[in-house]
TITORMI-980039 format. One record per atom (N, C-alpha, C, O, CB): x, y, z; residue in three letters; residue number from 1; atom name. Coordinates in nm, 2 decimals, padded with zeros to 4 digits. Atoms other than C-alpha are relative to their C-alpha. Glycine has a CB too. Layout:
BEGIN
NODE     c1     c2     c3 residu num atome
NODE      X      Y      Z    ALA NUM    CA
...
REM end
This chain:
BEGIN
NODE     c1     c2     c3 residu num atome
NODE -00.14  00.01 -00.04    UNK   1     N
NODE  08.58  04.13  12.67    UNK   1    CA
NODE  00.07  00.13 -00.02    UNK   1     C
NODE  00.04  00.21 -00.11    UNK   1     O
NODE  00.07 -00.11 -00.09    UNK   1    CB
NODE -00.07 -00.13  00.00    UNK   2     N
NODE  08.81  04.42  12.74    UNK   2    CA
NODE  00.11  00.00 -00.10    UNK   2     C
NODE  00.19 -00.10 -00.11    UNK   2     O
NODE  00.05  00.04  00.14    UNK   2    CB
NODE -00.11 -00.02  00.09    UNK   3     N
NODE  09.04  04.54  12.47    UNK   3    CA
NODE  00.13  00.01  00.08    UNK   3     C
NODE  00.14  00.09  00.17    UNK   3     O
NODE -00.02  00.13 -00.09    UNK   3    CB
NODE -00.13  00.00 -00.08    UNK   4     N
NODE  09.40  04.47  12.60    UNK   4    CA
NODE  00.06  00.13  00.01    UNK   4     C
NODE  00.13  00.16  00.11    UNK   4     O
NODE  00.09 -00.10 -00.06    UNK   4    CB
NODE -00.06 -00.13 -00.01    UNK   5     N
NODE  09.51  04.82  12.52    UNK   5    CA
NODE -00.08  00.10  00.09    UNK   5     C
NODE -00.03  00.20  00.12    UNK   5     O
NODE  00.01  00.06 -00.14    UNK   5    CB
NODE  00.08 -00.08 -00.09    UNK   6     N
NODE  09.23  04.96  12.74    UNK   6    CA
NODE  00.00 -00.05  00.14    UNK   6     C
NODE -00.05  00.01  00.23    UNK   6     O
NODE -00.14  00.02 -00.05    UNK   6    CB
NODE  00.00  00.06 -00.14    UNK   7     N
NODE  09.27  04.72  13.04    UNK   7    CA
NODE  00.09  00.08  00.09    UNK   7     C
NODE  00.20  00.13  00.05    UNK   7     O
NODE  00.04 -00.15 -00.01    UNK   7    CB
NODE -00.08 -00.07 -00.10    UNK   8     N
NODE  09.41  04.87  13.36    UNK   8    CA
NODE  00.03 -00.09  00.11    UNK   8     C
NODE -00.03 -00.19  00.14    UNK   8     O
NODE -00.08  00.13  00.04    UNK   8    CB
NODE -00.04  00.07 -00.13    UNK   9     N
NODE  09.58  04.76  13.67    UNK   9    CA
NODE -00.03  00.10  00.11    UNK   9     C
NODE  00.00  00.22  00.10    UNK   9     O
NODE  00.16 -00.04  00.00    UNK   9    CB
NODE  00.04 -00.09 -00.11    UNK  10     N
NODE  09.46  04.90  14.00    UNK  10    CA
NODE  00.12  00.05  00.07    UNK  10     C
NODE  00.23 -00.01  00.07    UNK  10     O
NODE -00.09 -00.08  00.10    UNK  10    CB
NODE -00.11 -00.06 -00.07    UNK  11     N
NODE  09.67  05.13  14.21    UNK  11    CA
NODE  00.07 -00.09  00.10    UNK  11     C
NODE  00.19 -00.08  00.11    UNK  11     O
NODE -00.06  00.12  00.07    UNK  11    CB
NODE -00.06  00.08 -00.10    UNK  12     N
NODE  09.73  04.88  14.48    UNK  12    CA
NODE  00.11 -00.09 -00.06    UNK  12     C
NODE  00.22 -00.11  00.00    UNK  12     O
NODE -00.10 -00.08  00.08    UNK  12    CB
NODE -00.09  00.09  00.07    UNK  13     N
NODE  09.90  04.64  14.24    UNK  13    CA
NODE  00.12  00.08 -00.06    UNK  13     C
NODE  00.23  00.03 -00.06    UNK  13     O
NODE -00.07 -00.08 -00.10    UNK  13    CB
NODE -00.11 -00.09  00.05    UNK  14     N
NODE  10.10  04.92  14.07    UNK  14    CA
NODE  00.09  00.04  00.11    UNK  14     C
NODE  00.21  00.03  00.10    UNK  14     O
NODE -00.06  00.12 -00.07    UNK  14    CB
NODE -00.08 -00.04 -00.12    UNK  15     N
NODE  10.21  05.04  14.41    UNK  15    CA
NODE  00.10 -00.12  00.04    UNK  15     C
NODE  00.21 -00.10  00.06    UNK  15     O
NODE -00.09  00.04  00.12    UNK  15    CB
NODE -00.07  00.11 -00.04    UNK  16     N
NODE  10.32  04.69  14.51    UNK  16    CA
NODE  00.12 -00.03 -00.10    UNK  16     C
NODE  00.23 -00.06 -00.05    UNK  16     O
NODE -00.09 -00.13  00.01    UNK  16    CB
NODE -00.11  00.03  00.10    UNK  17     N
NODE  10.52  04.64  14.18    UNK  17    CA
NODE  00.11  00.11  00.01    UNK  17     C
NODE  00.23  00.07  00.00    UNK  17     O
NODE -00.06  00.00 -00.14    UNK  17    CB
NODE -00.10 -00.10  00.00    UNK  18     N
NODE  10.69  04.98  14.20    UNK  18    CA
NODE  00.08  00.00  00.13    UNK  18     C
NODE  00.21  00.02  00.13    UNK  18     O
NODE -00.07  00.14 -00.01    UNK  18    CB
NODE -00.07  00.01 -00.12    UNK  19     N
NODE  10.78  04.95  14.57    UNK  19    CA
NODE  00.10 -00.12  00.00    UNK  19     C
NODE  00.22 -00.10  00.04    UNK  19     O
NODE -00.09 -00.01  00.12    UNK  19    CB
NODE -00.08  00.12  00.01    UNK  20     N
NODE  10.92  04.60  14.51    UNK  20    CA
NODE  00.12  00.03 -00.10    UNK  20     C
NODE  00.23 -00.01 -00.07    UNK  20     O
NODE -00.07 -00.12 -00.05    UNK  20    CB
NODE -00.11 -00.03  00.10    UNK  21     N
NODE  11.12  04.72  14.20    UNK  21    CA
NODE  00.10  00.10  00.07    UNK  21     C
NODE  00.22  00.08  00.04    UNK  21     O
NODE -00.06  00.06 -00.12    UNK  21    CB
NODE -00.09 -00.10 -00.07    UNK  22     N
NODE  11.26  05.01  14.41    UNK  22    CA
NODE  00.09 -00.07  00.10    UNK  22     C
NODE  00.21 -00.04  00.12    UNK  22     O
NODE -00.08  00.11  00.06    UNK  22    CB
NODE -00.08  00.07 -00.09    UNK  23     N
NODE  11.37  04.77  14.68    UNK  23    CA
NODE  00.12 -00.08 -00.06    UNK  23     C
NODE  00.23 -00.08 -00.01    UNK  23     O
NODE -00.09 -00.10  00.08    UNK  23    CB
NODE -00.10  00.08  00.07    UNK  24     N
NODE  11.56  04.55  14.43    UNK  24    CA
NODE  00.09  00.08 -00.08    UNK  24     C
NODE  00.21  00.06 -00.08    UNK  24     O
NODE -00.07 -00.10 -00.08    UNK  24    CB
NODE -00.08 -00.08  00.09    UNK  25     N
NODE  11.68  04.81  14.18    UNK  25    CA
NODE  00.06  00.12  00.06    UNK  25     C
NODE  00.16  00.18  00.00    UNK  25     O
NODE -00.08  00.03 -00.12    UNK  25    CB
NODE -00.04 -00.13 -00.05    UNK  26     N
NODE  11.72  05.11  14.40    UNK  26    CA
NODE -00.08  00.11 -00.06    UNK  26     C
NODE -00.14  00.09 -00.17    UNK  26     O
NODE  00.15  00.02 -00.02    UNK  26    CB
NODE  00.08 -00.11  00.05    UNK  27     N
NODE  11.56  05.44  14.36    UNK  27    CA
NODE  00.05  00.06 -00.13    UNK  27     C
NODE -00.04  00.08 -00.22    UNK  27     O
NODE  00.00  00.11  00.10    UNK  27    CB
NODE -00.05 -00.05  00.13    UNK  28     N
NODE  11.79  05.56  14.08    UNK  28    CA
NODE -00.03 -00.09 -00.11    UNK  28     C
NODE -00.06 -00.05 -00.23    UNK  28     O
NODE  00.15  00.03  00.01    UNK  28    CB
NODE  00.03  00.10  00.11    UNK  29     N
NODE  11.75  05.24  13.88    UNK  29    CA
NODE -00.14  00.00 -00.04    UNK  29     C
NODE -00.18  00.00 -00.16    UNK  29     O
NODE  00.04 -00.14  00.05    UNK  29    CB
NODE  00.15 -00.01  00.03    UNK  30     N
NODE  11.37  05.25  13.91    UNK  30    CA
NODE -00.03  00.13 -00.08    UNK  30     C
NODE -00.10  00.13 -00.18    UNK  30     O
NODE -00.08 -00.01  00.12    UNK  30    CB
NODE  00.03 -00.13  00.07    UNK  31     N
NODE  11.37  05.62  13.81    UNK  31    CA
NODE  00.05  00.00 -00.14    UNK  31     C
NODE -00.02  00.05 -00.23    UNK  31     O
NODE  00.07  00.11  00.08    UNK  31    CB
NODE -00.06  00.01  00.14    UNK  32     N
NODE  11.59  05.55  13.50    UNK  32    CA
NODE -00.10 -00.08 -00.08    UNK  32     C
NODE -00.12 -00.05 -00.20    UNK  32     O
NODE  00.14 -00.06  00.00    UNK  32    CB
NODE  00.08  00.09  00.08    UNK  33     N
NODE  11.36  05.27  13.39    UNK  33    CA
NODE -00.14  00.07 -00.02    UNK  33     C
NODE -00.19  00.07 -00.13    UNK  33     O
NODE -00.03 -00.13  00.08    UNK  33    CB
NODE  00.13 -00.07  00.02    UNK  34     N
NODE  11.04  05.48  13.45    UNK  34    CA
NODE  00.02  00.11 -00.10    UNK  34     C
NODE -00.07  00.13 -00.19    UNK  34     O
NODE -00.04  00.06  00.14    UNK  34    CB
NODE -00.02 -00.11  00.10    UNK  35     N
NODE  11.19  05.77  13.25    UNK  35    CA
NODE  00.01 -00.06 -00.14    UNK  35     C
NODE -00.04  00.00 -00.24    UNK  35     O
NODE  00.13  00.07  00.03    UNK  35    CB
NODE -00.02  00.06  00.13    UNK  36     N
NODE  11.28  05.53  12.96    UNK  36    CA
NODE -00.13 -00.04 -00.07    UNK  36     C
NODE -00.13 -00.05 -00.19    UNK  36     O
NODE  00.09 -00.12  00.01    UNK  36    CB
NODE  00.13  00.04  00.06    UNK  37     N
NODE  10.92  05.43  12.91    UNK  37    CA
NODE -00.11  00.11  00.02    UNK  37     C
NODE -00.23  00.08 -00.01    UNK  37     O
NODE -00.05 -00.13  00.07    UNK  37    CB
NODE  00.09 -00.11  00.00    UNK  38     N
NODE  10.76  05.77  12.97    UNK  38    CA
NODE -00.10 -00.01  00.12    UNK  38     C
NODE -00.21  00.05  00.12    UNK  38     O
NODE -00.08  00.00 -00.12    UNK  38    CB
NODE  00.08  00.01 -00.12    UNK  39     N
NODE  10.62  05.69  13.32    UNK  39    CA
NODE  00.06  00.08  00.11    UNK  39     C
NODE  00.05  00.04  00.23    UNK  39     O
NODE -00.01 -00.15  00.05    UNK  39    CB
NODE -00.06 -00.09 -00.09    UNK  40     N
NODE  10.78  05.98  13.49    UNK  40    CA
NODE -00.09  00.04  00.11    UNK  40     C
NODE -00.05  00.08  00.22    UNK  40     O
NODE  00.05  00.13 -00.07    UNK  40    CB
NODE  00.10 -00.04 -00.09    UNK  41     N
NODE  10.46  06.05  13.67    UNK  41    CA
NODE  00.01 -00.08  00.13    UNK  41     C
NODE -00.05 -00.04  00.24    UNK  41     O
NODE -00.14 -00.01 -00.05    UNK  41    CB
NODE -00.02  00.08 -00.11    UNK  42     N
NODE  10.55  05.77  13.91    UNK  42    CA
NODE  00.13  00.02  00.08    UNK  42     C
NODE  00.15 -00.03  00.19    UNK  42     O
NODE -00.01 -00.15 -00.04    UNK  42    CB
NODE -00.13 -00.03 -00.07    UNK  43     N
NODE  10.89  05.91  14.01    UNK  43    CA
NODE -00.04  00.09  00.12    UNK  43     C
NODE -00.09  00.20  00.11    UNK  43     O
NODE  00.10  00.08 -00.09    UNK  43    CB
NODE  00.03 -00.07 -00.12    UNK  44     N
NODE  10.85  06.02  14.37    UNK  44    CA
NODE -00.15  00.01  00.03    UNK  44     C
NODE -00.19  00.09  00.11    UNK  44     O
NODE  00.06  00.13  00.00    UNK  44    CB
NODE  00.15 -00.01 -00.01    UNK  45     N
NODE  10.47  05.96  14.34    UNK  45    CA
NODE -00.06 -00.14 -00.02    UNK  45     C
NODE -00.13 -00.17 -00.11    UNK  45     O
NODE -00.05  00.09 -00.11    UNK  45    CB
NODE  00.05  00.14  00.00    UNK  46     N
NODE  10.39  05.60  14.42    UNK  46    CA
NODE -00.15  00.01  00.02    UNK  46     C
NODE -00.20  00.08  00.11    UNK  46     O
NODE  00.07 -00.09  00.12    UNK  46    CB
NODE  00.14 -00.01 -00.01    UNK  47     N
NODE  10.02  05.54  14.38    UNK  47    CA
NODE -00.05 -00.04  00.14    UNK  47     C
NODE  00.02 -00.12  00.21    UNK  47     O
NODE -00.07 -00.09 -00.11    UNK  47    CB
NODE  00.06  00.04 -00.13    UNK  48     N
NODE  09.79  05.50  14.69    UNK  48    CA
NODE -00.04 -00.15 -00.01    UNK  48     C
NODE -00.05 -00.21 -00.11    UNK  48     O
NODE -00.12  00.09  00.03    UNK  48    CB
NODE  00.04  00.14 -00.01    UNK  49     N
NODE  09.69  05.16  14.81    UNK  49    CA
NODE -00.16 -00.01  00.00    UNK  49     C
NODE -00.22 -00.03  00.10    UNK  49     O
NODE  00.05 -00.06  00.14    UNK  49    CB
NODE  00.14  00.01  00.02    UNK  50     N
NODE  09.34  05.16  14.66    UNK  50    CA
NODE -00.03 -00.08 -00.13    UNK  50     C
NODE  00.06 -00.13 -00.20    UNK  50     O
NODE -00.06  00.14  00.00    UNK  50    CB
NODE  00.04  00.07  00.12    UNK  51     N
NODE  09.14  05.00  14.38    UNK  51    CA
NODE -00.03  00.08 -00.12    UNK  51     C
NODE -00.10  00.04 -00.21    UNK  51     O
NODE -00.12 -00.09  00.04    UNK  51    CB
NODE  00.02 -00.09  00.11    UNK  52     N
NODE  09.12  05.30  14.15    UNK  52    CA
NODE  00.10 -00.05 -00.11    UNK  52     C
NODE  00.21 -00.10 -00.09    UNK  52     O
NODE  00.03  00.15  00.04    UNK  52    CB
NODE -00.09  00.03  00.11    UNK  53     N
NODE  09.27  05.25  13.80    UNK  53    CA
NODE  00.14  00.07  00.02    UNK  53     C
NODE  00.14  00.19  00.04    UNK  53     O
NODE -00.06  00.04 -00.14    UNK  53    CB
NODE -00.13 -00.06 -00.02    UNK  54     N
NODE  09.65  05.31  13.82    UNK  54    CA
NODE  00.08  00.00 -00.12    UNK  54     C
NODE  00.16  00.10 -00.14    UNK  54     O
NODE  00.07 -00.08  00.10    UNK  54    CB
NODE -00.09  00.00  00.11    UNK  55     N
NODE  09.82  05.21  13.50    UNK  55    CA
NODE -00.07 -00.09 -00.11    UNK  55     C
NODE -00.13 -00.20 -00.07    UNK  55     O
NODE  00.14 -00.05  00.04    UNK  55    CB
NODE  00.05  00.09  00.11    UNK  56     N
NODE  09.72  05.06  13.16    UNK  56    CA
NODE  00.10 -00.12  00.00    UNK  56     C
NODE  00.21 -00.11  00.03    UNK  56     O
NODE  00.00  00.07 -00.14    UNK  56    CB
NODE -00.08  00.13  00.01    UNK  57     N
NODE  09.84  04.70  13.11    UNK  57    CA
NODE  00.11  00.01 -00.10    UNK  57     C
NODE  00.22 -00.05 -00.08    UNK  57     O
NODE -00.09 -00.12 -00.03    UNK  57    CB
NODE -00.11 -00.01  00.10    UNK  58     N
NODE  10.04  04.80  12.80    UNK  58    CA
NODE  00.11  00.08  00.06    UNK  58     C
NODE  00.23  00.05  00.03    UNK  58     O
NODE -00.06  00.08 -00.12    UNK  58    CB
NODE -00.10 -00.07 -00.07    UNK  59     N
NODE  10.23  05.05  13.02    UNK  59    CA
NODE  00.08 -00.09  00.09    UNK  59     C
NODE  00.20 -00.08  00.10    UNK  59     O
NODE -00.05  00.12  00.08    UNK  59    CB
NODE -00.07  00.09 -00.09    UNK  60     N
NODE  10.31  04.78  13.27    UNK  60    CA
NODE  00.08 -00.10 -00.08    UNK  60     C
NODE  00.20 -00.13 -00.03    UNK  60     O
NODE -00.11 -00.08  00.08    UNK  60    CB
NODE -00.08  00.09  00.09    UNK  61     N
NODE  10.43  04.55  12.99    UNK  61    CA
NODE  00.12  00.07 -00.05    UNK  61     C
NODE  00.23  00.02 -00.05    UNK  61     O
NODE -00.09 -00.05 -00.12    UNK  61    CB
NODE -00.11 -00.08  00.05    UNK  62     N
NODE  10.65  04.83  12.86    UNK  62    CA
NODE  00.10  00.02  00.12    UNK  62     C
NODE  00.22  00.02  00.10    UNK  62     O
NODE -00.04  00.14 -00.05    UNK  62    CB
NODE -00.09 -00.02 -00.12    UNK  63     N
NODE  10.79  04.88  13.22    UNK  63    CA
NODE  00.08 -00.13  00.01    UNK  63     C
NODE  00.21 -00.12  00.03    UNK  63     O
NODE -00.08  00.02  00.12    UNK  63    CB
NODE -00.08  00.13 -00.01    UNK  64     N
NODE  10.89  04.51  13.23    UNK  64    CA
NODE  00.10 -00.02 -00.11    UNK  64     C
NODE  00.21 -00.06 -00.09    UNK  64     O
NODE -00.10 -00.12  00.01    UNK  64    CB
NODE -00.09  00.01  00.11    UNK  65     N
NODE  11.03  04.52  12.89    UNK  65    CA
NODE  00.12  00.10  00.01    UNK  65     C
NODE  00.23  00.06 -00.02    UNK  65     O
NODE -00.08  00.04 -00.13    UNK  65    CB
NODE -00.11 -00.10 -00.03    UNK  66     N
NODE  11.24  04.83  12.99    UNK  66    CA
NODE  00.10 -00.06  00.10    UNK  66     C
NODE  00.22 -00.04  00.09    UNK  66     O
NODE -00.06  00.13  00.04    UNK  66    CB
NODE -00.09  00.06 -00.10    UNK  67     N
NODE  11.38  04.64  13.29    UNK  67    CA
NODE  00.08 -00.10 -00.07    UNK  67     C
NODE  00.20 -00.11 -00.04    UNK  67     O
NODE -00.09 -00.06  00.12    UNK  67    CB
NODE -00.08  00.10  00.07    UNK  68     N
NODE  11.48  04.36  13.06    UNK  68    CA
NODE  00.11  00.07 -00.09    UNK  68     C
NODE  00.22  00.02 -00.09    UNK  68     O
NODE -00.09 -00.08 -00.09    UNK  68    CB
NODE -00.10 -00.07  00.09    UNK  69     N
NODE  11.65  04.61  12.82    UNK  69    CA
NODE  00.11  00.06  00.09    UNK  69     C
NODE  00.23  00.06  00.05    UNK  69     O
NODE -00.07  00.10 -00.08    UNK  69    CB
NODE -00.10 -00.08 -00.09    UNK  70     N
NODE  11.82  04.80  13.11    UNK  70    CA
NODE  00.10 -00.10  00.06    UNK  70     C
NODE  00.22 -00.06  00.07    UNK  70     O
NODE -00.08  00.07  00.11    UNK  70    CB
NODE -00.08  00.09 -00.07    UNK  71     N
NODE  11.96  04.49  13.28    UNK  71    CA
NODE  00.06 -00.11 -00.09    UNK  71     C
NODE  00.14 -00.19 -00.04    UNK  71     O
NODE -00.07 -00.06  00.12    UNK  71    CB
NODE -00.06  00.10  00.09    UNK  72     N
NODE  12.03  04.27  12.98    UNK  72    CA
NODE -00.01 -00.14  00.05    UNK  72     C
NODE -00.12 -00.19  00.09    UNK  72     O
NODE  00.14  00.03 -00.03    UNK  72    CB
NODE  00.00  00.14 -00.04    UNK  73     N
NODE  12.13  03.92  13.07    UNK  73    CA
NODE -00.04 -00.02  00.15    UNK  73     C
NODE -00.09 -00.13  00.18    UNK  73     O
NODE  00.14 -00.07 -00.02    UNK  73    CB
NODE  00.04  00.01 -00.14    UNK  74     N
NODE  12.07  03.99  13.44    UNK  74    CA
NODE -00.15  00.03  00.03    UNK  74     C
NODE -00.19  00.02  00.14    UNK  74     O
NODE  00.08  00.09  00.08    UNK  74    CB
NODE  00.14 -00.04 -00.01    UNK  75     N
NODE  11.71  04.09  13.38    UNK  75    CA
NODE -00.09 -00.11  00.06    UNK  75     C
NODE -00.18 -00.09  00.14    UNK  75     O
NODE -00.06  00.05 -00.13    UNK  75    CB
NODE  00.09  00.11 -00.05    UNK  76     N
NODE  11.56  03.75  13.44    UNK  76    CA
NODE  00.01 -00.02  00.15    UNK  76     C
NODE -00.09 -00.03  00.22    UNK  76     O
NODE  00.05 -00.14 -00.07    UNK  76    CB
NODE -00.02  00.01 -00.15    UNK  77     N
NODE  11.71  03.73  13.79    UNK  77    CA
NODE -00.05  00.12  00.07    UNK  77     C
NODE -00.11  00.11  00.18    UNK  77     O
NODE  00.15 -00.02  00.03    UNK  77    CB
NODE  00.05 -00.12 -00.06    UNK  78     N
NODE  11.62  04.09  13.86    UNK  78    CA
NODE -00.15 -00.01  00.01    UNK  78     C
NODE -00.21  00.03  00.11    UNK  78     O
NODE  00.05  00.12 -00.09    UNK  78    CB
NODE  00.14  00.01  00.00    UNK  79     N
NODE  11.26  04.03  13.76    UNK  79    CA
NODE -00.05 -00.10  00.10    UNK  79     C
NODE -00.16 -00.09  00.16    UNK  79     O
NODE -00.06 -00.03 -00.14    UNK  79    CB
NODE  00.03  00.10 -00.10    UNK  80     N
NODE  11.25  03.72  13.97    UNK  80    CA
NODE  00.01  00.05  00.14    UNK  80     C
NODE -00.08  00.03  00.23    UNK  80     O
NODE  00.09 -00.13 -00.01    UNK  80    CB
NODE -00.02 -00.06 -00.13    UNK  81     N
NODE  11.38  03.91  14.27    UNK  81    CA
NODE -00.11  00.10  00.03    UNK  81     C
NODE -00.16  00.11  00.14    UNK  81     O
NODE  00.14  00.07  00.01    UNK  81    CB
NODE  00.11 -00.09 -00.02    UNK  82     N
NODE  11.12  04.18  14.22    UNK  82    CA
NODE -00.13 -00.07  00.03    UNK  82     C
NODE -00.21 -00.03  00.11    UNK  82     O
NODE -00.02  00.09 -00.13    UNK  82    CB
NODE  00.12  00.08 -00.02    UNK  83     N
NODE  10.85  03.92  14.20    UNK  83    CA
NODE  00.00 -00.06  00.14    UNK  83     C
NODE -00.11 -00.05  00.21    UNK  83     O
NODE -00.01 -00.12 -00.10    UNK  83    CB
NODE -00.01  00.05 -00.14    UNK  84     N
NODE  10.97  03.76  14.53    UNK  84    CA
NODE -00.03  00.11  00.10    UNK  84     C
NODE -00.10  00.09  00.20    UNK  84     O
NODE  00.13 -00.06  00.02    UNK  84    CB
NODE  00.01 -00.11 -00.10    UNK  85     N
NODE  10.99  04.10  14.70    UNK  85    CA
NODE -00.15  00.05  00.00    UNK  85     C
NODE -00.20  00.09  00.11    UNK  85     O
NODE  00.09  00.12 -00.05    UNK  85    CB
NODE  00.14 -00.04  00.00    UNK  86     N
NODE  10.63  04.18  14.59    UNK  86    CA
NODE -00.09 -00.09  00.08    UNK  86     C
NODE -00.20 -00.05  00.12    UNK  86     O
NODE -00.05  00.01 -00.14    UNK  86    CB
NODE  00.08  00.10 -00.08    UNK  87     N
NODE  10.50  03.87  14.77    UNK  87    CA
NODE  00.04  00.00  00.15    UNK  87     C
NODE -00.02 -00.08  00.22    UNK  87     O
NODE  00.01 -00.13 -00.06    UNK  87    CB
NODE -00.04  00.01 -00.14    UNK  88     N
NODE  10.68  03.93  15.10    UNK  88    CA
NODE -00.07  00.11  00.08    UNK  88     C
NODE -00.04  00.12  00.20    UNK  88     O
NODE  00.15  00.02  00.01    UNK  88    CB
REM end
């Protein structure tokens, strides 16, 4: 079994999540959230649509946690909209 701190998400899924978040939050909102969790490498640099490792799962969890902190009470609806956008 893979240690959760070493597990990764492939680029295609990271790309889908970031593009969807940018559609819902806007570019400035996404950039602020990325900066707050130390993921500046994704600002203006969306990963390619491939199956190479893109992000550790702990970083993805921190990204979601940062969205919750950034939007407060509205975060639940924001994350729901991001999820819907990622499936369209």
